[in-house]
N, C-alpha and C positions, 0 to 999 in steps of 0.2 A: 505493500501500499503506499511506501515511502516515495516510489517514482510516481504513482498515481498522485500523489497529494503534492508532489513539486510542480507537475504539471499542471494540476488545479490550479495552485497558486499563482503560476505564471500567468494562465488564461484569464483568472477572474481578475488578478491587477490589470490585465490588458483592457479589460472592459472599463476598468474605473479610471484606468489612468488617460484615456481619450474623452475629450470633449464631445465625441459623439455621443456616447454612452448617456450623458446627462441631459442632452438634446433628446433622445429616445425616451427617457424616464419623464422629462416634461412634457412632452408632445402627448406621450401614455395619458399621464395624468390629466392633462389639460382637455384631451379628446373624449375621456370619460367621464370626469365630472362634468364637463358642459352638457352631454348628451344625456347624463343622468338627472342632473338638477332641474333641466328646461323642462322635463316632465313631471319631476317628482312632486312639486307642490301642487300642479295641476289635477293630477291623478287621485290625489289626498289619501294614498295607501301606504302604510308604513311596510314596504317590502322593497328588497332589493333586486328583484325579479328583472328590473328594466335593466340593471347593471349587469347581471350574469348573462342576459340575451344578448347583449353587445360583444361580449368578451370572446366568443368564438370566431367572430368575423374580425376584431381587432386582432386577435392572437395569429389570425391566418396570415398577416403581416408582419406582426412582431417576430414571431419564431422565426421566420425565414431569414428577416433582417438579421436576427442577432447572431444565426448560424452561417450565413453565406459566405463569410471570409474564413471561418474555420479551417476546411482544409484548402480551399481554394487559393488562397493566399499563400499558404505555405508550399503549395505546389508551384504556385507562379514565380516565388522568389526562390526557388530551390531548398528551402530550409525543411523541407519534409524529408528528404532523403538524409539531411544531417541529422534529424530527429532520430530516423529509424537507425542509425548508426549505433546509437547510445543503446545501452542495456534495458531498453524498455519494450514491452510486448505491445502490439495493435492495439489488443482488448484495453490496456490499462491507460494508452493515449486517448482511446475512443470514450473510455467510461470517464477520464479526467475533463476532457473538453465538454463531455454532457453535462458532468455536475457543474462545473464552472458556469456554462450557459443557464443551467436549471436554477442555480442560486442567484445569478441576476436578474431572474423572471420572478423568480419568490420575492426578492427585495423589492421589485418595481410593483410586484403586485401588493405585497404588504403595505405600501405607500397610500392604497384605497384604502385602509381602514377607518379614515375619516368618515367614509360613507356610512358603514354600517353604526358607526358612534352618532351621526347624524340622525339617521333612522330611529335607534334606540331613544336619542333625546326627545324626539317629536311624537314618538308612538311607542306601543308594544308589540315588536314583531316576533315572530315564531323563529328561534335561534336555529332550528334545526336545518330548514332551507337556507337559511345565512350561511352557517359555517359549514354545510353541504355544499353550496356553491362554490366556497373558497377550496374546500379540496379536490372539487372537479374541476376548478380552474386550474390547479397546480397539476393535476394529471393530465387534463387536455394539453396544457402547455409543454408538458413533459413530451408528450406524444408528438406535436408539433416540432419540437426541436431536435428529436431523435430524427424525425424524416428529414428535417433541415441539414443536419449533418449528414446524413448518407447523401444528399442531393450534393454538398458541397464537397465530399470525396469523389464525385464523379466527373470533375471539371474543375479547370485553372480559372474560370471566369465567373467571377461573383456575381454577375448579373444573370448569368445562366442557372447558377446554383439556386439564386433567388427565386426565379420564374419557375423552374422544375420543382421546387419544394412549395411552392403556393400551388401549383397545379396538381400535386398529388395531396396535399392536404385538403385542398377545395374539393377534390373528388370523393376523398374519404368523409369528409363534412356532409356534403349533401347525398351521399348514396343512401342513407337512411331515413332521407325527408320523405314526408308523404307523397309529395308530388312525384317524386322519383319511383317510389315503390308502387304507385298506381298505374306506372307505365310500364312495370316489368312483367314477365309472365310469372305466374303464381309460383313456380316452383323455385323462383329466385329470390322472393320477396322475404323469407325467412332469413336467409345467408347475407343479403345487403341491409336489412334491419339490424342485424347483429353489427356488422361492419361498420356502421355510421359512428362516426366519431362524436358529432351532436346527439343522437338518442341516449347514448350512455351517460352525456353531461347533463342534458336535463333531466335523466332518472336520479342522479346525485343531487342537483340543484334543488330537487323537491323534498330532500332531506330523509331521503330513503338511502341509506348506504348498504347497497348491495356487493356482495362479493364478488358477484359475476361482473359488473361494471369496472371495481377496480382491477381484477384479474384481467379483464379484456385492456385496458389502457397499459399495464404493467407488459402485456404480450406485445402490442403494438410497440412499445419503447424497445424491449429487449429485442424483437425482430429487426427494427430497423439500426439499431445498434450493431447488431450480429451483421447486417448488409454492409453496414461501415466498416466492419473489422475486415470482411470479405473484400472488398474494394481495396482497402490498404495492402492485404495480402497478397492481391493478385498484380498490384503496382509493383511490389517489392519483386514478386518471381519474375515479371517482365525484365 
């Protein structure tokens, strides 16, 4: 774990040593707070559901933006080959980069705690959906990051990695939507409903912590991190 920890600290410091990170945080907080409060007092409901309904779409861009340079930049600058010459396994490097991006995402999400505090100050919301929504947001964000890291490992171009990650995340997000399921053959509906990232997020956001939803997100994260590892190993063999 010492190697993973070293790379993790390097990557996390890399996020916060750049002014871009603070711009991303401020933009995220500005957009989420504005979109939430512009309807909160009009709706007259003590609920964070409008906020959580925005997160899958905001994370759709935030996740790929945080990961697009993770491997693409290393490959472009030639530092990936240098990194792989050190006594570090591919899975350790992949895990370290994922944990650094995930930590940054959780810190950014944690800065929105002013929203539940405001809701609790003006009303008596059900704590189950509120904290379930935050748990679901962390799991959903982790899935986006894992997909983004895999996309970044396939190219040297950050923009290509960004677009590829958004495309994969978007497909997995909407594949479980009702409008998509209605147009599919009946035999594919159960599979596509299970594959939808958004459907599992909505389930957790209702305050029902189902182990099947958590297992689903963990499976998506592990699967794409494994693909990321394979992509690095294939490059080394070439």
